[in-house]
C-alpha positions, 0 to 999 in steps of 0.5 A: 533496513527501512520501514515503509507504510502499506495501505491494504484495501479489500476488493472483492476476493483480493486484498490490494496493498500499496506502499505510499512512500514508493508507489508500488502496488501488489495483491494477494488472496490474504492480507499476509500474502498481499503484504509479502507480495508488496514487500517483494515488489518494493524491494525489486523497485528499490534495486532499480530506483533507490529511495533518496529521501524517506518521508513518512506519510501522515495517515488520517481518517475522516468522515463524509456524509453518505448519500443515497442514490436517487 
């Protein structure tokens, strides 16, 4: 069993999930569906391209100034 990281973003009426270690992407109408679809896509990907060096990403947040369009 391998633990991987998912980043999930809301885009209009869908959630888009990305696995940062592998680069797989999937989507769903709920967070749970997007995550389940990402898990399936990642498992299929890893069958063809096994994970050699598992490195966890460093997750950080930061702020930028909000600009107002002219």
